[in-house]
N, C-alpha and C positions, 0 to 999 in steps of 0.2 A: 540653621534651617528655620524658616519662619513657620508660624502656626498654620498658614494655608497649606504649605507643602506637607507638613506633618499630618494634617487632616486628610489630604489626598492619599498619602501613602498608607495611612491607617485604614481608610476605606477600601483601598485596593487589596490590602492584606486580608481584611474581613471577607471580601467577596471571594478571594482565592481559597481561604479556609472553608468557607461555606460550599464552594464548588467541589472541593476535595471530599467533604462529607457526603455531598449529594451523589458523587460518583460512586462511593462505596455502597450507597443504597441502591442505585440503579444498575450496578454491575451484573447482578444475577439475571436481570431482564436482558441486558445486552448480550450476555453469554448465550442465552437461549435463542435470541434472534440470530446471532452469528452462526450457531449450529444449524438453524433452519435454512438460512441463506446458503451456507456451505453445502448442506445436503442436497439442496435443489440443483446446485451447479455440478457437484460431484456425480450426481445421477446421470448427467448427460455427457460425461467425459470418458474418453478412452483411457486405457492404461498409459501411464507416463514413464514406465521403465524403458530402458534401452539396453542393447547388447554391449558387452565390454569384457573386462577382465576379472569380474567377480567370481566367487566360488559357487553361487547358487544357479541351478539350471533355470533357464528362462523359457526357451522354445526350440523346436527343430525348424530349420529352414532348408530349402533346397541348395545343394552344392552348386557353386558357380564356377564356370570354366576359368582356369588360371589359378585357382586356390590350391594349396598343398593338399595332396591326397590324405595326409595324416589327419586332417581335420574331419574326415568322413566318419560318421557314426555307422559302422557296418551293421550292427544289430538292428537299428531302426531302418536302415536302407534295405535290409533283406526282406522287409515286409511288403514292399511293392516295387515298381519298376524305376524308381528314382533314387538318387543318392541324396543323403541328408547330412547336415552339419548340426551338431549340438551347440547352441549358443548359451552363454552364461550372462547373468544379470550384471549390469554396470553398477558398481557400489560406491563410487566417489560422489557422495551426496553434494548437491548444489546448495549454496547458501543464499538466502534472500533476507535482506535487512528491511524491516518494516518500521517506519516512523509515523505514529499517529500524533499529530499536533494536539497538545492538551492545554494550550495557553488560554488565558481568559477570553480572548476573542472568539474561541470555538464554542464557548458556553452561551450560544445565542440561538434562539428560535423565534421567528416572527409568528404572527397570527395565521400565516399561510401554511404552516407545517406543524407537525406534532412532536418532532424530535430536534435536538440541537445538532449543530455541525459536529460537535464532539461525539455524540452518540453515533452518528453515521460513520465517522472516522474509525471509531473503535469496532463497530460491528463489521465493517468491511475489512479492517486489519485482521481481526480475529478470524473471520470467515476465510480470508485468503490464506492465513497461516494453516488453517485446518485442511484446505485443499492441497497446499504444498506438502505438508507432512504426510498426508494420505498418499502422495505420489513419491515419497521417499526423500523429500528435501529437508533441509535444515532451515530454521527461521530464528532470527535474532532481532533485538531492538537496540539500535545504536546507543551506547552509553548506559544501557539498563540491563539487558539480558543477553548472555552469550548464545550463539546459535545452538539450537536444539531440535531434535527430531522426535521429541516426546509425544506420545499419542494424546496426552492431555495438554497439548500446546496452548489451547485457548485459556484453560484455567491457569497455566503457568504465566502466560502473558498478563492476564487480568490481575493476578496476585502481585506480580512485579510492579505493575502500574499503580495499583491502589496503595502499595506500601512505599512508593518512591517519595523520599523526603525532599528532593531537590526542587529547585525552581522550575516551573512548567514552561519551558522555552518553546517558542514558535517553530524553530528550526533545529534539526539534529546537531549534536555536538560534533566537533572535528574528530574524524576517525579515518582509518585507512582500509577500506574494503579491498579484498583481493580482486584481481582482474576478472576472475570467473564469477564474481558475485553479481547479484542484481539488487537494486535498491528501490523501494517504493515509498515515496514521500506523500503523506496524506495531510493536507493543511489548507487553510483558507488563503494562505500566501499573501496576507495583507502586510507583511513586513516590508520595509524599504527595499526597493528593487535591487540596490547594490548588495544588500545582505543575501537576498535570494540567489542572485547570480554567483556570489562568492561561495555560497554553500554548495550549489550544484557543481560548480567547477572543482571544488575541493574533493567532493565525493567521487568525481569521475577521474581524478588525477591519475589513478593507477590503471585506468582502462575499464573500470566497472561500468555496467550498463544500468540504466535506471528509468523510472517512471515517476513523473511529477503530476500529482492529482490535486487540483484546486477544488475544494469542497465549499460550496456557497449556499446560503439561504436564498430562496427566490426573491426575497425583498432586497437583497444586496445586488441582485441583477436588475430588477425592474424599478427600484426606488419609488414605491407606491405612496410616498408621503406627500401631504399637502397641508397648507395652513401653518399654524405655529407649532413647531416641533423642537424638542430638546434632544440633541444627540449626545450620547455619553461614550467616551472611549473606554472600553472594558479593560484595556491594558494599564492605563495610568489614572483613570478616574476623571480626567478632564471632560468638560461638557461645553457645548455650544448651542445656543438657542437661535433659531431662524424664524422669521415672520411668515415667509412664503416659501415653504420647502419645495414646492413644485417647480419654482424658478431655478432650482439647483439641478434638476433631473438631467438635462442635456449635458451640462458640463461634467456631472458625476459619471455618467455612462461613458463619456469620451475618455475620462481619466482611467476608468476600468479597462477599456479596450487598449489604451496605451500600455498600461501595466502588464496586461496579458501578452501583448505583442512582444514586449521585451523578454518576458519569461520564455515565450515560444522561440524567440530568436536564439536564446541560450541553449535550450534543449535541442533545437534543430542543429545547432553548431556541434553539439556533442553526440548527436545520434540518439538522444533520449526521446521518450514520448511525453506528451503533455495532454492531459485530459481535464476538462471542466465538468464537474458533477454537481447538480443541484439536489438539495435534500428533499425536494418534492418528487424526485424520481426514485424508482425502486433500487435498493441496495444491490440486488442481484444483477442489475444492469451494469453497474460499475464493476462488480466482481468479474463478470463475463468479459467485459472489455479489457480489464487488466490481464486476465488469463490469456486472451488473444494476443495482447501486446508483448507479453513476457517471452523472452527468447528471441526477440526480433533484432537483437544487437548485431554488431559487425561480425561476431564470431558464433552467432546462434548458440550462445551458452546457457540459455534459460530453459524453462520447462517445456517449451514447444519442441525441444529436441526429440521428445518421445512420440510425437504425432505421426512419425513415418510408418510405423507398423504396430499391430496389436498382438498381444501375447497369443500364441497358438496359431497364428497365420503364417503361411509360407511366403517368403520374400520372392 
């Protein structure tokens, strides 16, 4: 290996180490922000439990014609003119795998925003986990954390991420989620399109449903650069200097659209959702959109299963 390549690798390692230390420093702020965003969304949500074969009482509902009479709760029915059935809470918790991309390219924030793409990915990932666990779900991080319904899920995820000694990859490792699982991929998705397609296809191989979220800085959308500019690849440290950056804008934006079109074609083929989120937009906006999308798979296996009825209401 020549001196130039050694220097590039050393610089990349130095930046990665510095980013890891910075993440430890900023994590308390990200946790607080995630709790705030989650609380805002949870406040407007209905109960997400549903009826099933669990042991805990959930609600009474009216008896429906054709049901076995043994299901009637006669004590409750004696109180008025209708027959009622005692429903129990469904206890088979749903698993959602959340992957926040922590690779070097995510540690970027232009002058147009105040937080990095990594900050946004972690805040939304943590907040989504809080919402899901509040609804009785289990949340895991592929290759890092087994699914858990711990009430301190944000702290558990944060601790796992901060103490992760492995290379911070852009895409999740190979794993085999169950068909009933849902996957949320939070990344800038600037990896080669072949790698992105391969990752999505692998995660969906068993029938799991998923949501691919591209988190971008507004400067990556609009390419507001002009004049002489040096661009540095955060992944490998390579740089390129251009004399008239504005001349690149049209071709750059066309390449971005082609890249996204290929990702969208893959997600559409598999029945997954694809969302583009800019860091100059509120984190709660993305969280609400994800909550709406979840459960929209071919078997309606996600959290929107619970939206049909609210506890205490009669069906």
